[in-house]
C-alpha positions in Angstrom: -24.7 -33.2 30.3 -28.2 -31.9 31.2 -28.8 -28.5 32.8 -31.7 -27.3 34.8 -33.5 -24.0 35.3 -35.0 -23.9 38.7 -37.1 -21.7 41.0 -36.8 -21.6 44.8 -39.3 -20.4 47.3 -38.7 -19.2 50.9 -40.7 -17.3 53.5 -38.7 -14.3 54.8 -40.1 -11.6 57.2 -43.6 -12.7 56.6 -43.4 -12.6 52.7 -42.7 -15.3 50.2 -39.7 -14.6 48.0 -38.4 -16.5 45.0 -35.0 -17.1 43.4 -34.3 -18.3 39.9 -31.1 -20.0 38.7 -29.6 -22.7 36.6 -27.3 -25.7 37.4 -26.2 -29.1 36.3 -27.0 -30.7 39.7 -30.2 -29.7 41.4 -29.7 -31.6 44.6 -26.2 -30.2 45.2 -27.2 -26.7 44.3 -30.2 -26.7 46.8 -27.8 -27.9 49.5 -25.5 -25.0 48.7 -28.3 -22.5 48.9 -29.6 -23.9 52.2 -26.2 -24.0 53.8 -25.6 -20.3 52.9 -22.9 -21.1 50.4 -25.0 -20.4 47.3 -25.8 -17.1 45.7 -25.5 -14.1 48.1 -29.3 -13.4 47.9 -30.1 -16.8 49.2 -27.9 -16.8 52.2 -29.6 -17.2 55.6 -32.9 -18.5 54.3 -34.4 -22.0 53.9 -35.4 -22.8 50.3 -37.4 -25.4 48.5 -37.5 -26.1 44.8 -41.0 -25.3 43.4 -40.1 -25.5 39.7 -37.5 -27.0 37.5 -37.0 -27.8 33.8 -34.4 -29.9 32.1 -32.3 -28.7 29.1 -29.8 -30.6 27.0 -27.4 -27.7 26.7 -26.1 -24.9 28.9 -26.8 -22.1 26.4 -30.6 -22.8 26.2 -30.8 -23.2 30.0 -29.1 -19.8 30.5 -31.4 -18.1 28.0 -34.5 -19.5 29.6 -33.2 -18.7 33.1 -32.8 -15.0 32.1 -36.3 -14.9 30.7 -37.8 -16.4 33.8 -35.9 -14.0 36.0 -37.4 -11.0 34.2 -40.9 -12.4 33.7 -42.5 -11.5 37.1 -46.0 -12.4 36.0 -44.9 -16.0 35.3 -42.8 -16.2 38.5 -45.9 -15.0 40.5 -48.1 -17.6 38.7 -45.7 -20.4 39.7 -45.4 -19.1 43.3 -49.1 -18.8 43.7 -49.5 -22.6 43.3 -47.4 -23.1 46.4 -48.5 -20.3 48.7 
Protein backbone atom coordinates (compact mmCIF):
# COMPACT_ATOMS: atom_id res chain seq x y z
CA UNK A 1 0.00 0.00 0.00
CA UNK A 2 1.46 3.40 -0.92
CA UNK A 3 1.82 6.21 1.60
CA UNK A 4 2.15 9.93 0.97
CA UNK A 5 3.90 12.76 2.73
CA UNK A 6 2.02 15.98 2.09
CA UNK A 7 2.14 19.67 2.87
CA UNK A 8 -0.96 21.83 3.21
CA UNK A 9 -1.24 25.61 2.95
CA UNK A 10 -3.87 27.94 4.38
CA UNK A 11 -4.23 31.67 4.96
CA UNK A 12 -5.08 32.47 8.57
CA UNK A 13 -5.26 35.96 10.11
CA UNK A 14 -3.42 37.45 7.13
CA UNK A 15 -0.54 34.96 7.24
CA UNK A 16 0.15 31.80 5.27
CA UNK A 17 0.60 28.73 7.45
CA UNK A 18 1.58 25.20 6.52
CA UNK A 19 0.95 21.73 7.89
CA UNK A 20 2.89 18.53 7.13
CA UNK A 21 1.54 15.01 7.53
CA UNK A 22 1.45 11.52 6.06
CA UNK A 23 -1.42 9.31 4.93
CA UNK A 24 -2.35 6.42 2.69
CA UNK A 25 -5.26 8.35 1.10
CA UNK A 26 -4.64 12.01 0.16
CA UNK A 27 -8.16 12.84 -0.95
CA UNK A 28 -9.82 11.52 2.22
CA UNK A 29 -7.22 13.13 4.47
CA UNK A 30 -7.70 16.57 2.87
CA UNK A 31 -11.46 16.17 3.31
CA UNK A 32 -10.93 15.43 7.02
CA UNK A 33 -8.71 18.49 7.47
CA UNK A 34 -11.17 20.78 5.69
CA UNK A 35 -14.16 19.44 7.64
CA UNK A 36 -12.41 20.07 11.00
CA UNK A 37 -12.07 16.36 11.74
CA UNK A 38 -8.33 16.13 11.00
CA UNK A 39 -5.42 17.15 13.20
CA UNK A 40 -6.29 19.67 15.93
CA UNK A 41 -3.97 22.31 14.40
CA UNK A 42 -5.87 22.21 11.09
CA UNK A 43 -9.37 22.68 12.49
CA UNK A 44 -11.36 25.69 11.35
CA UNK A 45 -9.18 26.50 8.35
CA UNK A 46 -9.48 25.76 4.63
CA UNK A 47 -6.46 23.87 3.29
CA UNK A 48 -5.03 23.00 -0.08
CA UNK A 49 -2.33 20.45 -0.90
CA UNK A 50 0.78 22.18 -2.24
CA UNK A 51 3.21 19.24 -2.07
CA UNK A 52 3.02 15.46 -1.92
CA UNK A 53 5.42 12.59 -2.43
CA UNK A 54 4.61 8.89 -2.74
CA UNK A 55 6.37 6.15 -0.72
CA UNK A 56 6.12 2.39 -0.94
CA UNK A 57 6.25 1.81 2.82
CA UNK A 58 4.96 3.56 5.91
CA UNK A 59 8.30 3.61 7.70
CA UNK A 60 10.06 5.67 5.01
CA UNK A 61 7.06 8.02 4.75
CA UNK A 62 7.09 8.65 8.51
CA UNK A 63 10.84 9.35 8.52
CA UNK A 64 10.58 11.85 5.68
CA UNK A 65 7.50 13.48 7.20
CA UNK A 66 9.48 14.09 10.39
CA UNK A 67 12.38 15.59 8.43
CA UNK A 68 10.09 17.92 6.47
CA UNK A 69 8.31 19.03 9.65
CA UNK A 70 11.63 20.09 11.16
CA UNK A 71 13.20 21.63 8.02
CA UNK A 72 11.68 25.12 8.01
CA UNK A 73 13.93 26.34 5.20
CA UNK A 74 12.58 23.64 2.87
CA UNK A 75 9.00 24.25 4.01
CA UNK A 76 9.34 27.98 3.32
CA UNK A 77 10.89 27.24 -0.08
CA UNK A 78 7.89 25.08 -1.01
CA UNK A 79 5.43 27.65 0.40
CA UNK A 80 7.03 30.52 -1.51
CA UNK A 81 6.11 28.87 -4.82
CA UNK A 82 2.41 29.20 -3.93
CA UNK A 83 2.24 32.54 -2.13
